[in-house]
N, C-alpha and C positions, 0 to 999 in steps of 0.2 A: 504494500500499499505507499501511496507516497502522498503527502499533504504539504502543499506550497502555499506560501502566502508571506507578504510583508517583510521579505528577507530572510525568513526562516523556512528552512528545508526540512521536512521530516521523513524518514523512511522507516516505516513502522514494519514490524517482523515478529513472528513466533520463532523461537529457537528450533522447536520442533514441533510434532502436533500433540505429543504428551504434555508440552511444556504451556502451562497457561498464561505466562507471563508475555505481555506485549511489550516491546521496546519500540524506540525510536531514536532517530538521530536529529538533533537541531543543529543548524549551521547559524552559529553566532558571530559576533565580530571576533571573539577570542578564540574562534575554532570550532570544531564539532565536538558536541556532547552527546553521548548516549544517555538515554533515561529510560526509565521504565514507566509505563503508562499505570498510574494507581486508579483512578477514578474518571468518568465523565458524567457532570451532573447539570442539573437545572437550578437557575436562581434567577428569580425576577424576569422570567419569560425568555431568558438566554441561557445557553448551554457553555459549560465550561469545562475545560480538561486539566488535569493536575498530573504532572509528571515530577518523577524522582530522578534527578541528575545522578550519575555515575562518575568517580573519577577515572583516572587513565589505567587503574587496575580493576575497574569494573566493581568497585565498592561503592555504596550509596553515600551521597553527601547528606551533610545535615539540613538541607532546606529543600523544598518544592517549588516548582513553578507552576503558576496558574495562568491560563491562556483562555480566550473567548474561543469557543469552538464551534464550528459551522459545517454544513454539508450543503452542496447544491442540489438542485432539482435532480441530478443523476446519483446523488449519493456519495459525491467525492468530498472527502473531507478537507478542511483547511482550518488554520487557526489565526488568531489576530492577538496582537501585543493590547493588553487594556492599559489606555492612555488615562482614563478617567479615574482619579482616585477613589470616590465615592463608589463606583462600580467595583473596583478591585476590593475595596474593604468588604462590600456586600458579598462578593464572591468568596472572599477567604474567609468571612464569618460564617457564611453557609457551610464551606468545607470543614470548618472546626466543628460546626453542629452535626456533621454527617460522622466525623470521627466520635465525637461523643456519643452519637446513636450507636455506632459500631461497638464502642466499648461496653456500653450498657447491655447491648445485646447479647456481648460475649460473656459478660459477668452473670447475667440472667440465665444464660445457658449452662453455666459452670454450677449455679445453684440447684437447676433440676437434675443433675448427674447424682 
């Protein structure tokens, strides 16, 4: 899969059919950065994608990147950098809520066992 927009080039791939992790490569000013796709979610009527960048050894970094996620009428994906600070904060807050919900569900699941 190829996602292209606004100076960012993404090549997404599954490493193999048994591996559920989707990865992509962002082409940024500082060079190519391989990332794991963590989630795509909706906030305020728009879709966002959260990716976890990896260092040169393939180890995850301590930060995530959030971009606006779009698909054209043919289903071809693209991403956009979020310029608006309010929009970015809303998207980041929603992602934090999703993490909290996932943590709660995990804890609730542990209680049932």
